[in-house]
VEXKE-463805 format. One record per atom (N, C-alpha, C, O): residue number from 1; residue in one letter; atom name; x, z, y. Coordinates in pm, 1 decimal. Layout:
BEGIN
SITE   pos   code   site          x          z          y
SITE   NUM      A     CA          X          Z          Y
...
//
This chain:
BEGIN
SITE   pos   code   site          x          z          y
SITE     1      M      N    11430.9    10330.6     6045.7
SITE     1      M     CA    11422.8    10320.9     6189.7
SITE     1      M      C    11529.8    10412.4     6248.9
SITE     1      M      O    11532.6    10532.4     6221.6
SITE     2      S      N    11615.3    10355.4     6328.2
SITE     2      S     CA    11724.7    10433.3     6386.1
SITE     2      S      C    11678.4    10506.7     6512.5
SITE     2      S      O    11571.8    10479.5     6567.8
SITE     3      G      N    11761.1    10598.7     6554.6
SITE     3      G     CA    11729.4    10675.7     6673.8
SITE     3      G      C    11726.4    10590.6     6798.8
SITE     3      G      O    11649.4    10618.2     6890.7
SITE     4      D      N    11809.2    10487.5     6803.6
SITE     4      D     CA    11811.9    10399.0     6920.3
SITE     4      D      C    11679.6    10324.6     6937.6
SITE     4      D      O    11631.8    10306.3     7049.6
SITE     5      V      N    11621.5    10282.2     6826.2
SITE     5      V     CA    11494.5    10210.0     6832.5
SITE     5      V      C    11383.7    10303.3     6881.0
SITE     5      V      O    11299.3    10263.6     6961.4
SITE     6      V      N    11384.1    10427.3     6831.9
SITE     6      V     CA    11281.9    10523.1     6873.1
SITE     6      V      C    11293.8    10552.9     7022.9
SITE     6      V      O    11192.9    10560.0     7093.0
SITE     7      I      N    11414.6    10570.1     7070.8
SITE     7      I     CA    11435.5    10596.0     7213.7
SITE     7      I      C    11393.3    10476.1     7296.7
SITE     7      I      O    11333.1    10492.3     7402.9
SITE     8      Q      N    11424.0    10356.5     7249.8
SITE     8      Q     CA    11384.6    10235.9     7322.1
SITE     8      Q      C    11232.1    10222.4     7326.7
SITE     8      Q      O    11176.1    10187.2     7430.6
SITE     9      L      N    11165.0    10250.1     7214.7
SITE     9      L     CA    11018.3    10243.6     7212.8
SITE     9      L      C    10956.7    10347.9     7306.2
SITE     9      L      O    10861.9    10317.9     7378.8
SITE    10      A      N    11010.0    10469.3     7304.4
SITE    10      A     CA    10958.8    10575.3     7391.6
SITE    10      A      C    10981.6    10540.6     7538.6
SITE    10      A      O    10894.3    10564.5     7622.0
SITE    11      Q      N    11096.8    10485.0     7570.6
SITE    11      Q     CA    11125.7    10447.4     7708.5
SITE    11      Q      C    11030.5    10337.4     7755.6
SITE    11      Q      O    10978.5    10342.4     7867.1
SITE    12      H      N    11008.8    10239.4     7670.3
SITE    12      H     CA    10918.3    10130.7     7707.2
SITE    12      H      C    10775.2    10182.1     7722.0
SITE    12      H      O    10701.9    10137.4     7810.2
SITE    13      A      N    10735.2    10275.7     7636.0
SITE    13      A     CA    10601.2    10334.3     7645.6
SITE    13      A      C    10583.8    10409.8     7777.3
SITE    13      A      O    10478.4    10400.3     7840.2
SITE    14      L      N    10684.8    10484.1     7819.5
SITE    14      L     CA    10677.0    10556.6     7946.6
SITE    14      L      C    10668.1    10461.4     8065.8
SITE    14      L      O    10596.0    10488.3     8161.9
SITE    15      V      N    10740.8    10351.3     8059.4
SITE    15      V     CA    10733.4    10251.7     8167.0
SITE    15      V      C    10593.0    10191.6     8173.9
SITE    15      V      O    10539.2    10171.1     8282.6
SITE    16      I      N    10534.0    10163.4     8057.4
SITE    16      I     CA    10398.7    10107.7     8053.5
SITE    16      I      C    10297.9    10208.5     8110.5
SITE    16      I      O    10207.8    10170.9     8185.4
SITE    17      V      N    10313.6    10335.7     8074.7
SITE    17      V     CA    10222.6    10439.0     8126.0
SITE    17      V      C    10232.3    10448.4     8277.9
SITE    17      V      O    10129.9    10456.9     8345.8
SITE    18      M      N    10353.1    10446.9     8331.7
SITE    18      M     CA    10368.8    10453.1     8477.3
SITE    18      M      C    10311.9    10329.4     8545.4
SITE    18      M      O    10251.0    10339.3     8652.0
SITE    19      L      N    10331.4    10213.9     8484.7
SITE    19      L     CA    10281.5    10089.0     8541.9
SITE    19      L      C    10129.3    10085.9     8542.5
SITE    19      L      O    10068.1    10042.1     8639.9
SITE    20      V      N    10068.0    10132.4     8433.8
SITE    20      V     CA     9922.6    10127.5     8422.7
SITE    20      V      C     9855.3    10232.7     8511.7
SITE    20      V      O     9746.8    10208.7     8564.6
SITE    21      S      N     9918.6    10347.7     8528.3
SITE    21      S     CA     9855.6    10453.9     8607.3
SITE    21      S      C     9883.2    10441.4     8757.5
SITE    21      S      O     9817.6    10508.6     8837.1
SITE    22      A      N     9976.4    10359.1     8796.7
SITE    22      A     CA    10014.9    10348.0     8937.5
SITE    22      A      C     9900.6    10307.0     9031.1
SITE    22      A      O     9887.4    10367.0     9137.7
SITE    23      P      N     9816.8    10207.0     8996.4
SITE    23      P     CA     9710.1    10170.2     9091.8
SITE    23      P      C     9611.1    10283.9     9118.2
SITE    23      P      O     9570.1    10305.3     9232.2
SITE    24      M      N     9573.2    10355.6     9014.5
SITE    24      M     CA     9477.3    10465.2     9032.9
SITE    24      M      C     9538.2    10579.3     9112.6
SITE    24      M      O     9474.4    10633.9     9202.6
SITE    25      L      N     9661.0    10615.3     9079.7
SITE    25      L     CA     9726.4    10724.4     9151.9
SITE    25      L      C     9754.4    10686.6     9296.9
SITE    25      L      O     9738.6    10769.2     9386.8
SITE    26      G      N     9795.3    10563.6     9319.7
SITE    26      G     CA     9823.6    10518.7     9455.9
SITE    26      G      C     9699.5    10517.0     9543.1
SITE    26      G      O     9702.6    10562.6     9657.4
SITE    27      L      N     9590.2    10464.4     9489.2
SITE    27      L     CA     9467.3    10460.5     9566.9
SITE    27      L      C     9413.5    10601.2     9591.0
SITE    27      L      O     9362.2    10630.3     9699.1
SITE    28      G      N     9424.9    10688.5     9491.3
SITE    28      G     CA     9383.8    10827.4     9510.1
SITE    28      G      C     9466.7    10897.6     9615.7
SITE    28      G      O     9414.4    10977.5     9693.4
SITE    29      L      N     9595.9    10868.2     9618.7
SITE    29      L     CA     9683.7    10926.7     9719.8
SITE    29      L      C     9646.5    10879.6     9860.0
SITE    29      L      O     9640.0    10960.2     9952.9
SITE    30      I      N     9622.3    10751.4     9875.6
SITE    30      I     CA     9588.4    10696.4    10006.5
SITE    30      I      C     9456.1    10754.2    10056.9
SITE    30      I      O     9445.1    10792.6    10173.4
SITE    31      V      N     9356.4    10760.1     9969.5
SITE    31      V     CA     9226.5    10815.3    10009.1
SITE    31      V      C     9239.2    10963.7    10040.3
SITE    31      V      O     9177.4    11012.4    10134.9
SITE    32      G      N     9318.5    11036.2     9962.0
SITE    32      G     CA     9339.2    11178.4     9988.1
SITE    32      G      C     9404.2    11203.2    10123.4
SITE    32      G      O     9366.6    11296.1    10194.9
SITE    33      L      N     9501.6    11120.3    10158.4
SITE    33      L     CA     9565.4    11133.9    10289.7
SITE    33      L      C     9467.7    11103.2    10403.0
SITE    33      L      O     9467.1    11171.5    10505.5
SITE    34      M      N     9385.6    11000.4    10384.0
SITE    34      M     CA     9288.2    10966.9    10487.9
SITE    34      M      C     9185.9    11079.0    10506.1
SITE    34      M      O     9148.7    11111.3    10618.9
SITE    35      V      N     9140.6    11137.8    10396.5
SITE    35      V     CA     9044.2    11247.9    10405.8
SITE    35      V      C     9109.9    11369.5    10470.3
SITE    35      V      O     9046.2    11439.0    10549.5
SITE    36      S      N     9235.6    11395.9    10437.8
SITE    36      S     CA     9305.6    11509.5    10498.8
SITE    36      S      C     9321.7    11491.6    10648.9
SITE    36      S      O     9303.7    11586.3    10725.4
SITE    37      V      N     9355.3    11371.6    10690.7
SITE    37      V     CA     9367.1    11345.4    10834.7
SITE    37      V      C     9231.8    11360.6    10902.0
SITE    37      V      O     9223.1    11416.7    11011.2
SITE    38      F      N     9125.4    11311.0    10837.9
SITE    38      F     CA     8990.7    11325.5    10893.4
SITE    38      F      C     8951.0    11472.4    10904.4
SITE    38      F      O     8893.9    11514.3    11005.0
SITE    39      Q      N     8981.5    11550.8    10800.4
SITE    39      Q     CA     8948.5    11693.2    10804.2
SITE    39      Q      C     9027.9    11766.9    10911.8
SITE    39      Q      O     8974.2    11854.0    10980.1
SITE    40      A      N     9153.1    11732.8    10926.5
SITE    40      A     CA     9234.8    11798.8    11028.6
SITE    40      A      C     9188.8    11760.4    11169.1
SITE    40      A      O     9193.8    11842.2    11260.9
SITE    41      T      N     9144.6    11637.3    11185.6
SITE    41      T     CA     9100.9    11591.0    11316.9
SITE    41      T      C     8968.2    11654.9    11357.8
SITE    41      T      O     8950.4    11693.9    11473.2
SITE    42      T      N     8876.1    11665.2    11263.6
SITE    42      T     CA     8742.9    11714.5    11296.4
SITE    42      T      C     8724.1    11862.9    11268.3
SITE    42      T      O     8616.8    11916.7    11295.7
SITE    43      S      N     8823.4    11929.2    11215.5
SITE    43      S     CA     8817.3    12071.6    11180.1
SITE    43      S      C     8708.2    12102.1    11077.8
SITE    43      S      O     8654.6    12212.8    11075.1
SITE    44      I      N     8675.4    12004.4    10994.1
SITE    44      I     CA     8581.3    12026.7    10883.3
SITE    44      I      C     8664.4    12067.8    10762.1
SITE    44      I      O     8750.0    11991.8    10717.0
SITE    45      Q      N     8639.9    12186.0    10710.0
SITE    45      Q     CA     8718.0    12235.7    10596.6
SITE    45      Q      C     8632.5    12248.6    10471.1
SITE    45      Q      O     8642.3    12347.8    10398.8
SITE    46      E      N     8550.5    12150.7    10445.7
SITE    46      E     CA     8467.3    12149.2    10326.3
SITE    46      E      C     8552.4    12104.9    10207.8
SITE    46      E      O     8613.5    11998.1    10211.7
SITE    47      Q      N     8556.6    12185.8    10103.2
SITE    47      Q     CA     8645.3    12156.6     9990.3
SITE    47      Q      C     8596.4    12038.7     9907.3
SITE    47      Q      O     8677.2    11961.9     9855.2
SITE    48      T      N     8465.8    12023.8     9894.5
SITE    48      T     CA     8415.3    11912.4     9814.2
SITE    48      T      C     8436.7    11778.5     9882.2
SITE    48      T      O     8434.8    11674.9     9815.7
SITE    49      L      N     8456.6    11778.3    10011.8
SITE    49      L     CA     8480.7    11653.8    10084.4
SITE    49      L      C     8611.7    11589.0    10040.8
SITE    49      L      O     8626.8    11467.2    10050.6
SITE    50      A      N     8704.9    11668.2     9993.3
SITE    50      A     CA     8833.7    11613.2     9952.0
SITE    50      A      C     8826.0    11547.9     9814.3
SITE    50      A      O     8900.1    11453.2     9788.1
SITE    51      F      N     8738.5    11595.5     9725.7
SITE    51      F     CA     8738.6    11547.5     9588.1
SITE    51      F      C     8650.6    11425.2     9565.7
SITE    51      F      O     8689.2    11334.7     9491.8
SITE    52      I      N     8535.7    11420.8     9626.8
SITE    52      I     CA     8440.5    11313.2     9598.9
SITE    52      I      C     8495.0    11175.5     9638.7
SITE    52      I      O     8482.1    11082.2     9559.4
SITE    53      P      N     8554.8    11157.7     9756.1
SITE    53      P     CA     8611.2    11025.1     9787.1
SITE    53      P      C     8725.5    10984.9     9694.1
SITE    53      P      O     8741.1    10867.0     9662.3
SITE    54      K      N     8805.9    11083.1     9650.0
SITE    54      K     CA     8914.4    11049.9     9557.3
SITE    54      K      C     8860.4    11005.5     9422.3
SITE    54      K      O     8912.5    10911.6     9362.0
SITE    55      I      N     8755.9    11072.5     9374.6
SITE    55      I     CA     8695.9    11033.7     9246.8
SITE    55      I      C     8637.6    10893.0     9256.5
SITE    55      I      O     8655.1    10811.8     9165.7
SITE    56      I      N     8569.8    10864.9     9364.7
SITE    56      I     CA     8513.0    10731.2     9383.8
SITE    56      I      C     8624.1    10626.5     9392.9
SITE    56      I      O     8610.7    10517.3     9337.7
SITE    57      A      N     8733.3    10658.9     9461.9
SITE    57      A     CA     8845.0    10564.3     9475.0
SITE    57      A      C     8908.5    10535.2     9339.5
SITE    57      A      O     8945.1    10421.0     9311.4
SITE    58      V      N     8921.7    10637.1     9255.8
SITE    58      V     CA     8980.7    10614.8     9122.9
SITE    58      V      C     8888.1    10527.4     9038.4
SITE    58      V      O     8935.7    10439.6     8966.5
SITE    59      F      N     8756.4    10549.8     9045.6
SITE    59      F     CA     8663.5    10464.3     8972.1
SITE    59      F      C     8668.0    10320.1     9021.3
SITE    59      F      O     8660.9    10226.9     8941.2
SITE    60      V      N     8679.6    10301.6     9151.5
SITE    60      V     CA     8691.0    10166.2     9205.5
SITE    60      V      C     8821.1    10100.5     9159.2
SITE    60      V      O     8823.4     9981.4     9128.1
SITE    61      A      N     8929.4    10178.7     9154.9
SITE    61      A     CA     9056.8    10124.9     9107.0
SITE    61      A      C     9046.7    10084.6     8960.4
SITE    61      A      O     9103.7     9983.3     8919.8
SITE    62      I      N     8974.9    10163.0     8881.0
SITE    62      I     CA     8956.9    10126.9     8739.7
SITE    62      I      C     8876.8     9997.9     8728.3
SITE    62      I      O     8908.1     9912.2     8645.7
SITE    63      L      N     8773.3     9983.7     8811.2
SITE    63      L     CA     8694.0     9860.4     8806.9
SITE    63      L      C     8775.3     9738.5     8849.4
SITE    63      L      O     8763.7     9631.7     8789.3
SITE    64      I      N     8857.3     9754.6     8952.5
SITE    64      I     CA     8934.1     9641.2     9003.7
SITE    64      I      C     9052.6     9608.5     8913.0
SITE    64      I      O     9073.9     9492.6     8877.2
SITE    65      F      N     9129.3     9710.8     8876.0
SITE    65      F     CA     9252.2     9688.3     8800.0
SITE    65      F      C     9234.3     9703.2     8649.4
SITE    65      F      O     9331.4     9690.7     8574.9
SITE    66      G      N     9112.7     9729.7     8603.0
SITE    66      G     CA     9087.2     9750.8     8461.3
SITE    66      G      C     9130.1     9635.1     8372.1
SITE    66      G      O     9200.3     9657.9     8273.6
SITE    67      P      N     9090.5     9512.0     8402.8
SITE    67      P     CA     9132.7     9400.1     8317.4
SITE    67      P      C     9285.2     9384.1     8312.5
SITE    67      P      O     9341.5     9354.1     8207.2
SITE    68      W      N     9350.2     9403.8     8424.5
SITE    68      W     CA     9496.6     9393.3     8427.7
SITE    68      W      C     9560.3     9503.7     8343.6
SITE    68      W      O     9654.2     9477.8     8268.2
SITE    69      M      N     9509.6     9627.1     8356.0
SITE    69      M     CA     9563.6     9738.4     8278.3
SITE    69      M      C     9542.0     9714.8     8128.9
SITE    69      M      O     9630.8     9741.8     8048.0
SITE    70      L      N     9424.4     9664.6     8092.7
SITE    70      L     CA     9396.0     9636.0     7953.0
SITE    70      L      C     9488.1     9527.8     7898.5
SITE    70      L      O     9534.6     9536.7     7784.9
SITE    71      R      N     9514.7     9425.0     7980.1
SITE    71      R     CA     9605.0     9317.9     7937.6
SITE    71      R      C     9746.1     9370.9     7912.9
SITE    71      R      O     9811.2     9331.1     7816.3
SITE    72      I      N     9793.5     9460.6     7999.8
SITE    72      I     CA     9926.7     9519.1     7984.0
SITE    72      I      C     9933.7     9602.4     7855.7
SITE    72      I      O    10029.8     9591.5     7779.5
SITE    73      M      N     9832.1     9685.3     7832.3
SITE    73      M     CA     9833.3     9772.1     7714.2
SITE    73      M      C     9819.0     9692.6     7585.5
SITE    73      M      O     9886.7     9722.4     7487.2
SITE    74      V      N     9732.2     9592.4     7584.2
SITE    74      V     CA     9717.0     9509.2     7464.4
SITE    74      V      C     9845.3     9432.3     7437.0
SITE    74      V      O     9884.2     9416.9     7321.3
SITE    75      G      N     9911.0     9384.0     7540.7
SITE    75      G     CA    10039.1     9315.3     7521.3
SITE    75      G      C    10144.7     9406.6     7462.2
SITE    75      G      O    10222.9     9363.9     7377.4
SITE    76      Y      N    10148.0     9531.0     7505.6
SITE    76      Y     CA    10245.4     9626.9     7453.0
SITE    76      Y      C    10217.9     9658.0     7306.2
SITE    76      Y      O    10310.3     9659.2     7224.8
SITE    77      V      N    10092.8     9683.0     7272.0
SITE    77      V     CA    10058.3     9714.1     7132.5
SITE    77      V      C    10081.7     9592.0     7044.1
SITE    77      V      O    10129.2     9605.8     6931.3
SITE    78      T      N    10049.4     9473.8     7093.4
SITE    78      T     CA    10075.2     9351.0     7016.5
SITE    78      T      C    10224.3     9333.6     6991.0
SITE    78      T      O    10264.9     9295.0     6881.4
SITE    79      E      N    10305.1     9361.9     7091.5
SITE    79      E     CA    10450.6     9352.8     7074.5
SITE    79      E      C    10501.1     9451.4     6969.9
SITE    79      E      O    10588.7     9418.1     6890.1
SITE    80      I      N    10446.5     9571.9     6970.2
SITE    80      I     CA    10488.3     9671.2     6870.5
SITE    80      I      C    10451.0     9623.8     6730.7
SITE    80      I      O    10533.9     9628.8     6639.8
SITE    81      F      N    10326.4     9577.6     6712.0
SITE    81      F     CA    10285.1     9533.0     6579.4
SITE    81      F      C    10359.3     9407.5     6535.1
SITE    81      F      O    10387.4     9391.3     6416.4
SITE    82      R      N    10391.1     9319.5     6627.9
SITE    82      R     CA    10463.8     9198.5     6593.3
SITE    82      R      C    10606.8     9229.4     6548.1
SITE    82      R      O    10659.1     9164.0     6457.8
SITE    83      N      N    10669.4     9328.5     6610.6
SITE    83      N     CA    10806.7     9363.9     6577.0
SITE    83      N      C    10816.2     9479.0     6477.8
SITE    83      N      O    10925.8     9529.3     6453.3
SITE    84      L      N    10704.8     9521.7     6420.3
SITE    84      L     CA    10705.9     9633.1     6326.7
SITE    84      L      C    10797.2     9610.2     6207.8
SITE    84      L      O    10868.7     9702.8     6169.4
SITE    85      P      N    10798.9     9490.0     6146.1
SITE    85      P     CA    10893.8     9471.3     6034.9
SITE    85      P      C    11040.4     9487.1     6077.5
SITE    85      P      O    11123.6     9530.8     5998.0
SITE    86      L      N    11071.8     9452.2     6201.1
SITE    86      L     CA    11208.9     9468.7     6248.3
SITE    86      L      C    11242.7     9616.2     6267.6
SITE    86      L      O    11356.0     9657.8     6243.7
SITE    87      Y      N    11143.2     9695.9     6311.3
SITE    87      Y     CA    11167.5     9837.5     6334.0
SITE    87      Y      C    11185.8     9912.6     6202.7
SITE    87      Y      O    11269.0    10002.8     6193.2
SITE    88      I      N    11108.5     9875.5     6102.5
SITE    88      I     CA    11114.6     9947.1     5975.0
SITE    88      I      C    11237.8     9906.0     5895.1
SITE    88      I      O    11304.1     9989.8     5833.9
SITE    89      G      N    11267.1     9778.4     5896.4
SITE    89      G     CA    11377.1     9726.9     5814.1
SITE    89      G      C    11508.7     9744.9     5872.0
SITE    89      G      O    11608.6     9705.5     5811.7
//
């Protein structure tokens, strides 16, 4: 296995990780901004108020985007196993 193949595999793995984590991080960011605006507007500075909606949003994102994320990851692993003889040889 040459260095170019290893770099290509690592690059593709990083792209897959960013693609799969984007829905959860994006939804958490949006909910966090909404909670921050609500806290600033109402002058409520409760620290737990910031975390609980974000945790719920991430769980909802996993429920909604879970099958899609699983399909992406299974496709990537299948591609690696399918091309394994090419990588080794």
